[in-house]
N, C-alpha and C positions, 0 to 999 in steps of 0.2 A: 504494500500500500504506500502511495506517495505521501510524504510528510506534508502537513499543512501549516503555514505560518501566518500570523497576523503581523503586518508591517506597520509600525507606528512612526509617523514622520514621513509618510509616503509621498507627500507633495514637494518636499525639499529636494535639492540636487542629489543627496545620497539616496534618498528613498527612490527617486526615479532611476538611479543607477541599478538598484536592486531589482526594480520592476523590469528593467530592460534585460536583465540576465535570467529572470525567473523562469521563462518559458523553456530554456534549454538546460535548466539546472536539475530537473527532477523534483522540484519543490513547487507545490501550489501555494501561491501567495495571495492573501486577502489584504487589500490596502485600506487603511484606516485614515480618514481625513475629515477635517472640519467642513471642507467644501468639496464633496465628492465630484462635483461637475468639472473640477479642474483636471481630473484624471480621465475624462472621456477620451476614449481611443488609446489610452495608455495602459489601463488595467481593466480586466473583465470583472473581477470580483472586488467591488469597492463598497465600503460601508461608511456611513456618516457618524461622526462622534467627536468628542473633545476630551483630551487627556485630563482636563480639569473637572470632568464629570465622570466619576468612577462607574456609574451605572451604564454609560454608553460604551465603555471599554468592556465591561462584563457581557453585555449583549452581543458584542462583536466576536466573542471567543467561542461561539458554538462551532464544534467540529474542528477546532484548532489544536495543534500539538505543541507549537512553539511560538513565543512572542519575540519579535525582533524590533528593538527600539533604536531608531536613528533620529530620535527627536533632537531638534536643534534649537539654538537661541542666538539672539543678536546682541551685540554690545548696546548698552543704554536701552535695553528692553524695558517695557513698562511692567514686565513680570520677572523680576530678578531671581525668583525662586521657581520658575517654570519647570526646569529640568528636575529639580528635587521633588516638587509637589506632583508633577505629572508622573514621575517614576513611582512615587509612593502610591498613587492611584492605580497604576499598572499592577503593582505587586498586590494591592488589596483585591483587585478584580480577579487576578489569577488565583489567589488563595481562595476566594469565594467559589470559583469554578473548578478548583482542584487541579489546575494546570501547574506544571513544575519547571518547564524549561524556558529560560529568559536569556536572550542575547542583548547586550546594551552597548552601544557605541558612544564613547566619550571623546578623548583626544589626547595626543601627545602634549605634555605639560601638566596633566593632572597627576596628583600624588607623586610617587617616586620617579615618574618619567620627566619631571621638571628638570631642565638643564641638559636634556639629551637631544635638543633640536639644533638647527643652525644658529649661529651667534645672533643674527638679527632678530630671530624669533624669540630666543631666550632673553635677550637683553632689552629689546624694544617692544615687540608685539605682545608677548604673553603678560608682562607686568603692567602694561598700560591699556592698550585698546581692549584686550581680552581678559583683563583682570576680573571683572565681575562675572563674566561667562564661566571662567574656570573655577571661581569660587562656587558657582552653582553646580558645575560638573563634579567637583569633589564631594559636595553634599549628595549629589545624585549617586555617585559610586558607593558612598557609605550606606545609602538606602538599599542598594542592590546587595551589598555584602551581608547586610543584616536581615535580608528578606526570608532566609530559610529555603529559598528556591534553588534549583539547579542552574546556577547563573554562570555566564561568561561576560566579562567586561572586555571590550575591544578598544584599544587606543591607537588610532592611525596617526602616522606622521603627517606633516604638511601635505596637503592635497595639490597635485599638479594636474593640468589639463591634458598634457600629452604623455604618452606612455614612454617610460624609460626602458632601455634594454638591460634590465637588471632583475635579479630574482627577488621576489617578495618574501621577506622573512617574517615569521610569526614567533616571537620570543616572549617567554614568561618573565625572564630576568634579563636586565640590561647590565652589561659590563660597565665598570666605572669609566666615565669619559666617552662612552660609546655614543655615536651620533645617529639619530634616526633620519634617514634621507627620504625624500618625497616619494609618493606613489599616487595612483589615480583612484578616483571613486570606484571605477570598475574593478580595480584590484581588491578593494574593500568588499564590494558586493560579492565577488567570487568567494572570498573567504567566508563571509557570513552564510551564504547559501550552502557551501560545503559543510560548515559547522552544523547547520540545521539537519543535513542528511546524515552526517557521521560525527556526532559530538566527540571531540577530542580534548576539550579544554574546560570541562565542567569544574566550577569552583576556582577558576584562574583568571588573571588579568593578562591579556595578550597584547603585545606591542607589535604593530604592523608597520613595516618600513622596508626600504631597499638599501 
């Protein structure tokens, strides 16, 4: 039987990358969106809902095996706790429905991955423009770790538009001073869909980079 995943954050760039790969992945993906009409022609299985309304998440979980969250946030967002609160609602809905498997994408610069990016990112972008976003991501990760679910946190490196001719690495531990080089959203989508089919990192935080 093909695994079935609920994709939260489906309308964003990462969500669309997952949807673009879903057909050939062996995974049936249901997209969860506040405005389902924006995914017309992009996804066949789309449900409306809002991560700030736990009951809408719960109703979208019928027939689902795995939840994949690529929920994003913007600097200076009017909801500085969106990732934390939305993820807490995801966990509550999954617990209510008896679902166990959660994949959650955060980013390089969260937790102990801080300082493992390019100098301009570590010194300029992460501590300034993305400071509030990463505070929210770190709270989000803590919600996931305390959830009691079969979770995997995925921290991608800086995202590039063009594919690099390099192997994508998935590392649980980073060596001191190791730098995470850029990859594409498609690289991340491939990893997520593979992890849905064949879970290999339950209870781990995985760093994706080239």
